BASE-303164 format. One record per residue (C-alpha): residue number from 1; residue in one letter; x, y, z. Coordinates in nm, 4 decimals. Layout:
BEGIN
k	r	X	Y	Z
NUM	A	X	Y	Z
...
***
This chain:
BEGIN
k	r	X	Y	Z
1	X	15.2025	10.9396	5.7732
2	X	14.9738	10.8205	6.0626
3	X	14.6746	10.7602	5.8437
4	X	14.8916	10.5549	5.5824
5	X	15.0057	10.3494	5.8590
6	X	14.6514	10.3091	5.9759
7	X	14.5407	10.2148	5.6188
8	X	14.7896	9.9249	5.6674
9	X	14.6600	9.8279	6.0028
10	X	14.3048	9.8498	5.8473
11	X	14.3751	9.5973	5.5618
12	X	14.5523	9.3696	5.8074
13	X	14.2404	9.3846	6.0077
14	X	14.0237	9.3110	5.7135
15	X	14.2310	8.9966	5.6212
16	X	14.2109	8.8799	5.9826
17	X	13.8434	8.9258	5.9662
18	X	13.8236	8.7007	5.6442
19	X	14.0555	8.4582	5.8124
20	X	13.8211	8.4180	6.1106
21	X	13.5175	8.3994	5.8801
22	X	13.6864	8.0577	5.7566
23	X	13.6483	7.9634	6.1220
24	X	13.2889	8.0228	6.1402
25	X	13.1391	7.9991	5.7936
26	X	13.2324	7.6801	5.6483
27	X	12.9836	7.4507	5.4798
28	X	13.0335	7.1230	5.3261
29	X	12.9702	6.9346	5.0128
30	X	12.7873	6.6076	5.0134
31	X	13.0588	6.4358	4.8135
32	X	13.2516	6.1701	5.0072
33	X	13.6066	6.2562	5.1537
34	X	13.9117	6.0198	5.2424
35	X	13.9227	5.8601	5.5841
36	X	14.2471	5.7074	5.6764
37	X	14.3834	5.5696	6.0268
38	X	14.7453	5.5066	6.1460
39	X	14.8227	5.1367	6.1722
40	X	14.8306	5.1780	6.5779
41	X	14.4815	5.2773	6.5614
42	X	14.2200	5.0539	6.7007
43	X	13.8830	5.1693	6.5610
44	X	13.6139	4.9626	6.4013
45	X	13.4397	5.0548	6.1028
46	X	13.1222	5.1535	6.2827
47	X	13.3429	5.3650	6.5292
48	X	13.5002	5.5422	6.2408
49	X	13.1620	5.6045	6.0827
50	X	13.0294	5.7395	6.4056
51	X	13.3366	5.9555	6.4603
52	X	13.3206	6.0903	6.1026
53	X	12.9499	6.1967	6.1524
54	X	13.0301	6.3709	6.4826
55	X	13.3222	6.5484	6.3430
56	X	13.1342	6.6809	6.0415
57	X	12.8171	6.7668	6.2681
58	X	13.0553	6.9575	6.5051
59	X	13.2437	7.1526	6.2252
60	X	12.9325	7.2294	6.0721
61	X	12.7888	7.3786	6.3975
62	X	13.1026	7.5754	6.4828
63	X	13.1393	7.6912	6.1259
64	X	12.7656	7.7675	6.0660
65	X	12.6896	8.1104	5.9190
66	X	12.4322	8.1555	6.1963
67	X	12.7425	8.1854	6.4272
68	X	12.8364	8.5127	6.2756
69	X	12.5567	8.7350	6.4409
70	X	12.6129	9.0608	6.5576
71	X	12.7471	8.9590	6.8960
72	X	13.0197	8.7556	6.7042
73	X	13.1154	9.0435	6.4851
74	X	13.1193	9.2818	6.7910
75	X	13.3588	9.0289	6.9546
76	X	13.6032	8.9799	6.6556
77	X	13.6265	9.3521	6.6246
78	X	13.6801	9.4127	6.9976
79	X	13.3886	9.6741	7.0708
80	X	13.1376	9.7042	7.3302
81	X	12.7520	9.6683	7.3213
82	X	12.6745	10.0333	7.3933
83	X	12.9226	10.2282	7.1842
84	X	12.9250	10.4525	6.8725
85	X	13.1703	10.2176	6.7221
86	X	12.9170	9.9342	6.7311
87	X	12.6838	10.1654	6.5285
88	X	12.9415	10.2765	6.2806
89	X	13.0978	9.9204	6.2307
90	X	12.8251	9.6557	6.2565
91	X	12.6533	9.7310	5.9101
92	X	12.9618	9.7339	5.6976
93	X	13.1160	9.4313	5.8856
94	X	12.7926	9.2336	5.8316
95	X	12.7962	9.2971	5.4723
96	X	13.1694	9.2064	5.4552
97	X	13.0773	8.8770	5.6135
98	X	12.7708	8.8016	5.3793
99	X	12.9601	8.9029	5.0604
100	X	13.2681	8.6809	5.1670
101	X	13.0406	8.3590	5.2528
102	X	12.8156	8.3957	4.9562
103	X	13.1414	8.3904	4.7257
104	X	13.3123	8.1090	4.9132
105	X	13.3144	7.7114	4.9194
106	X	13.4593	7.4762	5.1841
107	X	13.4633	7.1056	5.1835
108	X	13.6350	6.8264	5.3726
109	X	13.9208	6.6475	5.1682
110	X	14.0322	6.3933	5.4342
111	X	14.0024	6.2973	5.7788
112	X	14.2973	6.1025	5.9443
113	X	14.2886	5.9356	6.2736
114	X	14.6347	5.9489	6.4453
115	X	14.4740	5.7693	6.7450
116	X	14.1197	5.6883	6.8701
117	X	14.0756	6.0628	7.0206
118	X	14.2710	6.2690	6.7495
119	X	14.1985	6.3505	6.3984
120	X	14.3488	6.5827	6.1421
121	X	14.0905	6.7203	5.9219
122	X	14.2082	6.8431	5.5840
123	X	13.9795	7.1091	5.4327
124	X	13.9834	7.2571	5.0827
125	X	13.8963	7.6469	5.0880
126	X	13.7918	7.8260	4.7875
127	X	13.7268	8.1915	4.8474
128	X	13.7928	8.5419	4.7226
129	X	14.1443	8.6568	4.6883
130	X	14.1084	8.9553	4.8875
131	X	14.4889	9.0405	4.9166
132	X	14.5641	8.9952	4.5590
133	X	14.2604	9.2247	4.4860
134	X	14.3851	9.4856	4.7229
135	X	14.7370	9.4667	4.5676
136	X	14.6358	9.4998	4.2217
137	X	14.3433	9.7632	4.2859
138	X	14.4893	10.0026	4.5290
139	X	14.4306	10.3226	4.3817
140	X	14.0438	10.2240	4.3200
141	X	13.9894	10.1043	4.6813
142	X	14.1576	10.4195	4.8120
143	X	13.9163	10.6355	4.5811
144	X	13.6156	10.4436	4.6882
145	X	13.7157	10.4262	5.0680
146	X	13.7661	10.8025	5.0316
147	X	13.4006	10.8624	4.9078
148	X	13.2575	10.6308	5.1791
149	X	13.4595	10.8076	5.4547
150	X	13.3371	11.1657	5.3430
151	X	12.9874	11.0186	5.3681
152	X	13.0452	10.8922	5.7122
153	X	13.2334	11.1899	5.8561
154	X	13.1617	11.4882	5.6110
155	X	13.5558	11.5196	5.5652
156	X	13.8107	11.3959	5.3407
157	X	14.0755	11.1520	5.4800
158	X	14.3374	11.4432	5.4444
159	X	14.1061	11.6792	5.6308
160	X	14.0448	11.4280	5.9053
161	X	14.4235	11.3400	5.9387
162	X	14.4940	11.7231	5.9993
163	X	14.2206	11.7405	6.2648
164	X	14.3040	11.4200	6.4368
165	X	14.6945	11.3521	6.4625
166	X	14.6688	11.0467	6.6784
167	X	14.3454	10.8935	6.4712
168	X	14.1467	10.8332	6.7791
169	X	13.8315	11.0086	6.6250
170	X	13.8121	10.9028	6.2895
171	X	13.9728	10.5663	6.2734
172	X	13.6651	10.3607	6.3188
173	X	13.4945	10.5531	6.0202
174	X	13.8143	10.4912	5.8137
175	X	13.7665	10.1204	5.9113
176	X	13.4207	10.1164	5.8229
177	X	13.4681	10.2782	5.4966
178	X	13.7313	10.0047	5.3932
179	X	13.5032	9.7207	5.5166
180	X	13.2280	9.8628	5.2964
181	X	13.4579	9.9013	4.9904
182	X	13.5835	9.5443	5.0123
183	X	13.2350	9.4177	5.0484
184	X	13.1037	9.6060	4.7591
185	X	13.3917	9.4510	4.5425
186	X	13.3836	9.0977	4.6491
187	X	13.2149	8.9647	4.3465
188	X	13.4858	9.1133	4.1292
189	X	13.7662	8.9109	4.2916
190	X	13.8944	8.5994	4.1638
191	X	13.9009	8.2957	4.3794
192	X	14.1814	8.1151	4.5398
193	X	14.1819	7.7720	4.6767
194	X	14.3933	7.6675	4.9566
195	X	14.4055	7.3470	5.1800
196	X	14.4500	7.3665	5.5489
197	X	14.4459	7.1046	5.8234
198	X	14.2707	7.1394	6.1536
199	X	14.3482	6.9156	6.4621
200	X	14.0390	6.7714	6.6184
201	X	14.0274	6.6144	6.9782
202	X	13.7686	6.4097	7.1270
203	X	13.7140	6.5263	7.4942
204	X	13.4315	6.3511	7.6871
205	X	13.2915	6.2078	7.3765
206	X	13.2832	6.5604	7.1934
207	X	13.4906	6.6478	6.9157
208	X	13.6490	6.9814	6.9361
209	X	13.9423	7.1803	6.8231
210	X	14.1647	7.4863	6.9133
211	X	14.1478	7.7582	6.6914
212	X	14.4126	7.9675	6.8410
213	X	14.6966	7.8466	6.6163
214	X	14.5104	7.9979	6.3148
215	X	14.5071	8.3418	6.4931
216	X	14.8702	8.3026	6.6267
217	X	14.9986	8.2080	6.2740
218	X	14.8195	8.4877	6.0853
219	X	14.9329	8.7530	6.3516
220	X	15.3075	8.6518	6.3678
***
């Protein structure tokens, strides 16, 4: 029962990792996007153009795939610099990121200014539908995860469960197994397109956004 519960936790953690990958791996197409302003907004065409460029530049920097280095992955997974967990997780997690990013596409659909220092940026996200794939291929994923887990630990999941009732010893290996399996199957997943809106604020002449609402909404 414990390892079954752990598997649910693992899949949720994988979905959360994909969610965060959206925040750090976005790229924009060169096609134009819609720009609107509320009637009360006092911005010249030049100011709007400059703001658009700054917003796009800021998003490109924040969502650059280069941001997703080893340090960022460790931070997301909550593991320290000098732990065996890092050695076990970094390789499959990195594979997961690269597979997801290479099969995803994002673009700005609209920038809407509600005032001179606030902009709502509508993004269109096309990416692998991991949750749908997991729901429809549960037995395949379990079988492949079992094989990967045995390679890492030398034991079956059932054997590990008997030896480690609390899951403290083998959980990281189980997590790494699912990361690798989902990564290996990324190219077989159907894509899904969703729209989401980011609120950006101009503070000290720099456009920024608070990504906490993404995390909060996901974890609820």
